[in-house]
MARKEDREN-936238 format. One record per residue (C-alpha): residue number from 1; x negated, y, z negated; residue in three letters. Coordinates in nm, 4 decimals. Layout:
N
R   seq       east      north         up   type
R   NUM          X          Y          Z    ALA
...
END
This chain:
232
R   seq       east      north         up   type
R     1     0.9489     1.1591     3.8035    MET
R     2     0.7999     0.9166     3.6175    LYS
R     3     1.0019     0.8500     3.2764    CYS
R     4     0.9366     0.7302     2.9626    ILE
R     5     1.1470     0.5423     2.7222    VAL
R     6     1.0395     0.5623     2.3773    ILE
R     7     1.1024     0.3338     2.0469    VAL
R     8     0.9370     0.5243     1.7911    SER
R     9     0.9539     0.5876     1.4337    ALA
R    10     0.8067     0.9189     1.4630    ALA
R    11     1.0263     1.2127     1.5261    THR
R    12     0.9530     1.3918     1.8301    MET
R    13     1.1543     1.6259     2.0253    LEU
R    14     1.5127     1.6579     2.0419    ALA
R    15     1.5846     1.7406     2.4225    ALA
R    16     1.5171     1.5016     2.6654    SER
R    17     1.5045     1.5129     3.0628    PRO
R    18     1.7065     1.3199     3.2906    ALA
R    19     1.6391     0.9631     3.3186    VAL
R    20     1.4847     0.8655     3.6302    ALA
R    21     1.5823     0.5091     3.7945    GLN
R    22     1.2894     0.2326     3.8626    GLY
R    23     0.9732     0.3119     3.5943    VAL
R    24     1.0099     0.2967     3.2235    GLU
R    25     0.7393     0.3364     3.0078    GLU
R    26     0.7642     0.1566     2.6351    ILE
R    27     0.6095     0.2995     2.3585    VAL
R    28     0.4853     0.0072     2.0955    VAL
R    29     0.5208     0.1350     1.7422    THR
R    30     0.4578    -0.0169     1.3922    GLY
R    31     0.8393    -0.0284     1.3581    ALA
R    32     0.8909    -0.2660     1.6431    ARG
R    33     0.6031    -0.4945     1.4972    LEU
R    34     0.7159    -0.5614     1.1760    SER
R    35     1.0399    -0.6994     1.3398    GLU
R    36     0.8171    -0.9856     1.4710    TYR
R    37     0.5922    -1.2328     1.2559    ASP
R    38     0.4097    -1.5595     1.3578    ALA
R    39     0.7090    -1.7930     1.2959    SER
R    40     0.9106    -1.5958     1.5280    SER
R    41     0.6814    -1.4806     1.8315    THR
R    42     0.6243    -1.7566     2.0895    PRO
R    43     0.3077    -1.9398     2.1312    GLN
R    44     0.2800    -1.8411     2.4999    VAL
R    45     0.2046    -1.4651     2.5475    THR
R    46     0.0483    -1.2608     2.8371    LEU
R    47    -0.2094    -1.0310     2.7057    ARG
R    48    -0.3136    -0.7114     2.8783    LYS
R    49    -0.4517    -0.3704     2.7882    ARG
R    50    -0.1959    -0.0714     2.6880    ALA
R    51    -0.1044     0.1502     2.9814    ASP
R    52    -0.1771     0.4815     2.7875    ASN
R    53    -0.2402     0.6059     2.4309    LEU
R    54    -0.0460     0.8338     2.3048    ILE
R    55     0.0050     1.0908     1.9916    THR
R    56     0.2226     1.4048     1.9177    ILE
R    57     0.0457     1.7564     1.9242    ALA
R    58     0.2121     2.0544     1.7350    THR
R    59     0.1102     2.3906     1.8622    VAL
R    60     0.1383     2.6597     1.5692    VAL
R    61     0.1322     3.0503     1.5673    CYS
R    62     0.1473     3.2416     1.2704    ASP
R    63     0.1296     3.5938     1.4337    THR
R    64     0.3241     3.8300     1.2257    ARG
R    65     0.5203     4.0024     1.5182    ASP
R    66     0.7657     3.7491     1.6882    GLU
R    67     0.7269     3.8464     2.0239    SER
R    68     0.3670     3.8612     2.0093    GLN
R    69     0.3747     3.4921     1.8781    ARG
R    70     0.6053     3.3555     2.1178    LYS
R    71     0.3791     3.5079     2.3733    ALA
R    72     0.0288     3.3349     2.2234    GLU
R    73     0.2292     3.0124     2.2323    LEU
R    74     0.3473     3.0384     2.5735    LYS
R    75    -0.0220     3.1352     2.6833    ALA
R    76    -0.1471     2.8360     2.4803    THR
R    77     0.0767     2.5889     2.6334    LEU
R    78     0.0290     2.7207     2.9696    ARG
R    79    -0.3402     2.6538     2.9268    ASN
R    80    -0.2737     2.2791     2.8256    LEU
R    81    -0.0809     2.2114     3.1266    VAL
R    82    -0.3427     2.3604     3.3325    ARG
R    83    -0.5882     2.1785     3.1554    ALA
R    84    -0.4069     1.8493     3.1833    ALA
R    85    -0.3676     1.9420     3.5723    GLY
R    86    -0.7239     1.9246     3.6075    GLN
R    87    -0.7944     1.6023     3.3895    ASP
R    88    -0.6621     1.2699     3.5749    GLN
R    89    -0.6543     1.1002     3.2485    ARG
R    90    -0.4619     1.3505     3.0456    ILE
R    91    -0.0740     1.3781     3.0924    ASP
R    92     0.1567     1.5792     2.8815    LEU
R    93     0.5333     1.4763     2.8021    ALA
R    94     0.8292     1.6015     2.6009    VAL
R    95     1.1487     1.3922     2.4619    GLY
R    96     1.2761     1.1486     2.2012    ASP
R    97     1.3955     0.8588     2.3302    GLU
R    98     1.3471     0.9323     2.7001    VAL
R    99     1.0231     1.1250     2.8029    LEU
R   100     0.9611     1.3490     3.1041    GLY
R   101     0.6439     1.5001     3.2357    ALA
R   102     0.6021     1.8536     3.0408    PHE
R   103     0.5552     2.1644     3.2651    ASP
R   104     0.5594     2.5478     3.2352    GLU
R   105     0.9362     2.5602     3.3021    SER
R   106     1.0060     2.4226     2.9753    MET
R   107     0.7953     2.6415     2.7253    LEU
R   108     1.1163     2.8347     2.5822    ASP
R   109     1.2690     2.4903     2.5209    ALA
R   110     1.0163     2.3718     2.3149    VAL
R   111     0.9393     2.6537     2.1067    ILE
R   112     1.1004     2.6792     1.7783    GLN
R   113     1.0651     2.8175     1.4243    LYS
R   114     0.8358     2.6873     1.1871    GLY
R   115     0.8713     2.5764     0.8378    SER
R   116     0.6696     2.9062     0.7224    LYS
R   117     0.7737     3.2579     0.7524    VAL
R   118     0.6495     3.4352     1.0651    ASP
R   119     0.5377     3.0959     1.2134    THR
R   120     0.6790     2.9251     1.4895    SER
R   121     0.5807     2.5707     1.6669    THR
R   122     0.5892     2.3774     2.0040    ALA
R   123     0.5884     1.9842     1.9879    THR
R   124     0.4720     1.7694     2.2584    LEU
R   125     0.2894     1.4352     2.3474    ILE
R   126    -0.0369     1.3910     2.4864    ILE
R   127    -0.1207     1.0799     2.6518    LYS
R   128    -0.4352     0.9328     2.8094    THR
R   129    -0.4514     0.6514     3.0196    SER
R   130    -0.6143     0.3256     2.8766    VAL
R   131    -0.9167     0.1478     3.0868    SER
R   132    -1.0635    -0.2161     3.0892    ALA
R   133    -1.3807    -0.0321     2.9138    GLU
R   134    -1.2194     0.1610     2.6387    ASP
R   135    -1.2688     0.1234     2.3282    THR
R   136    -1.0049     0.2672     2.0463    PHE
R   137    -1.2564     0.5479     1.9656    ASP
R   138    -1.3241     0.6441     2.3168    SER
R   139    -0.9360     0.6754     2.4034    ALA
R   140    -0.8761     0.8931     2.1047    THR
R   141    -1.1791     1.0893     2.1742    GLY
R   142    -1.0603     1.1711     2.5304    ARG
R   143    -0.7355     1.3608     2.3551    ILE
R   144    -0.9470     1.5017     2.0934    GLU
R   145    -1.1812     1.6387     2.3392    SER
R   146    -0.9069     1.7698     2.5814    PHE
R   147    -0.7410     1.9523     2.2838    VAL
R   148    -1.0795     2.0780     2.1925    GLY
R   149    -1.1793     2.2515     2.5389    ARG
R   150    -0.8090     2.3893     2.5810    ALA
R   151    -0.8406     2.7684     2.5250    PRO
R   152    -0.6045     2.8895     2.2469    LYS
R   153    -0.4585     3.2257     2.2446    VAL
R   154    -0.4383     3.4714     1.9678    GLY
R   155    -0.3562     3.3067     1.6466    ARG
R   156    -0.2601     2.9198     1.7826    THR
R   157    -0.3875     2.6343     1.7081    GLU
R   158    -0.3368     2.2614     1.8313    VAL
R   159    -0.2752     1.9820     1.5778    LEU
R   160    -0.2672     1.6203     1.6396    LEU
R   161    -0.0760     1.3724     1.4720    ASP
R   162    -0.2492     1.0712     1.2922    ASP
R   163    -0.0341     0.8306     1.4402    ASP
R   164    -0.1486     0.6961     1.7400    TRP
R   165     0.0650     0.4738     1.9847    GLN
R   166     0.0304     0.2424     2.2790    LEU
R   167     0.2828     0.2399     2.6115    THR
R   168     0.3923    -0.0342     2.8340    LEU
R   169     0.4575     0.0620     3.1833    VAL
R   170     0.7717    -0.1288     3.3471    ASN
R   171     0.7585    -0.4449     3.1248    PRO
R   172     1.0064    -0.6109     3.3236    GLY
R   173     0.7607    -0.6438     3.6097    GLN
R   174     0.5612    -0.9252     3.3791    TYR
R   175     0.8479    -1.1436     3.3822    ARG
R   176     0.7181    -1.3614     3.6519    PRO
R   177     0.3827    -1.3944     3.4936    GLN
R   178     0.5487    -1.5096     3.1596    VAL
R   179     0.7832    -1.7328     3.2960    ALA
R   180     0.5222    -1.9194     3.4781    LYS
R   181     0.2799    -1.9252     3.1786    LEU
R   182     0.6079    -2.0882     2.9710    ILE
R   183     0.6569    -2.3470     3.2674    ALA
R   184     0.2840    -2.4302     3.2610    GLU
R   185     0.2897    -2.4796     2.8807    ASP
R   186     0.6169    -2.6821     2.8809    ALA
R   187     0.4562    -2.9467     3.1438    ARG
R   188     0.1524    -2.9810     2.9285    ARG
R   189     0.4151    -3.0455     2.6352    MET
R   190     0.6013    -3.2875     2.8243    ALA
R   191     0.2968    -3.4496     2.9531    ALA
R   192     0.1946    -3.4842     2.5744    LEU
R   193     0.4946    -3.7304     2.4926    TYR
R   194     0.4731    -3.9395     2.8178    GLY
R   195     0.7105    -4.0430     3.0938    ASP
R   196     1.0151    -4.0872     2.8657    GLY
R   197     1.0428    -3.7262     2.7511    TYR
R   198     1.1212    -3.4007     2.9112    GLY
R   199     1.1422    -3.0500     2.7918    VAL
R   200     1.4056    -2.7739     2.7827    GLU
R   201     1.3537    -2.4399     2.7749    VAL
R   202     1.6173    -2.1979     2.6387    GLN
R   203     1.6254    -1.8358     2.6301    GLY
R   204     1.4379    -1.7248     2.9513    LEU
R   205     1.7484    -1.4827     3.0205    GLN
R   206     1.6425    -1.2818     2.7328    LEU
R   207     1.4399    -0.9429     2.7888    PRO
R   208     1.0638    -0.9381     2.7954    VAL
R   209     0.9205    -0.8423     2.4490    SER
R   210     0.6081    -0.7243     2.3328    TRP
R   211     0.4051    -0.6626     2.0458    TYR
R   212     0.0431    -0.4682     1.9676    GLN
R   213    -0.2213    -0.7384     1.9943    ALA
R   214    -0.5205    -0.5371     1.9318    GLY
R   215    -0.6458    -0.1668     1.9157    PRO
R   216    -0.5755    -0.1352     2.2573    LEU
R   217    -0.3981    -0.4642     2.3509    ASP
R   218    -0.0484    -0.5987     2.3982    LEU
R   219     0.1045    -0.9279     2.4130    ALA
R   220     0.4003    -0.9745     2.6308    ILE
R   221     0.6558    -1.2628     2.5928    TYR
R   222     1.0075    -1.3501     2.6587    ILE
R   223     1.1490    -1.5182     2.3056    PRO
R   224     1.2187    -1.8531     2.4407    TYR
R   225     1.2505    -2.1748     2.2392    ARG
R   226     1.1273    -2.5166     2.3690    LEU
R   227     1.2477    -2.8410     2.3087    ASN
R   228     1.1255    -3.2084     2.3767    VAL
R   229     1.3879    -3.4332     2.4564    ARG
R   230     1.4027    -3.8331     2.5620    PRO
R   231     1.4730    -3.8522     2.9134    ASN
R   232     1.8193    -3.9802     3.0345    ARG
END
């Protein structure tokens, strides 16, 4: 199972599946971006497209009879699962800080009472993979189109959150590339000062970090510090 570690300002779901080893997918949020600015972010970054665009979907049903209401919700959720299974660029997930794939065995777990009388809801996350050719509109449009096509049963409707977020799969895999870029920059800086000077790079032991650099783009970096020193 591919798991997704979420760092999110949005409230998603309380229940989280077990964490699998190996692959993590980090969600880039506005809350994380606010921690960094031009004065603290290193100049050397690796630019890449996000792996996925995600948003929260809330399935709502207000059929008065509770048993019928839950049956309609479950039928709509099954339709979403089956529709996602037929679309290679759409996936469903649940969780809070750690996400796992959503499937039909989890229907009862996600259904809860709504804020209004005689209303029940289910919350899940819909994501779409981002390609080099995508624009923000094309990527969000795929999710919107997916929701529009999926059959809804009875009085159910699927509401999409206005907050769209990007994800990065296994950010640690980019450490060698970022370290290489830092080394190349360090050599260029040392050359500017001549043979009597060298550079010292600190902080390379720190984890890989990232921030949003465009509607669908990320900048990946290690928060290092470079000092130019006279050779001894």
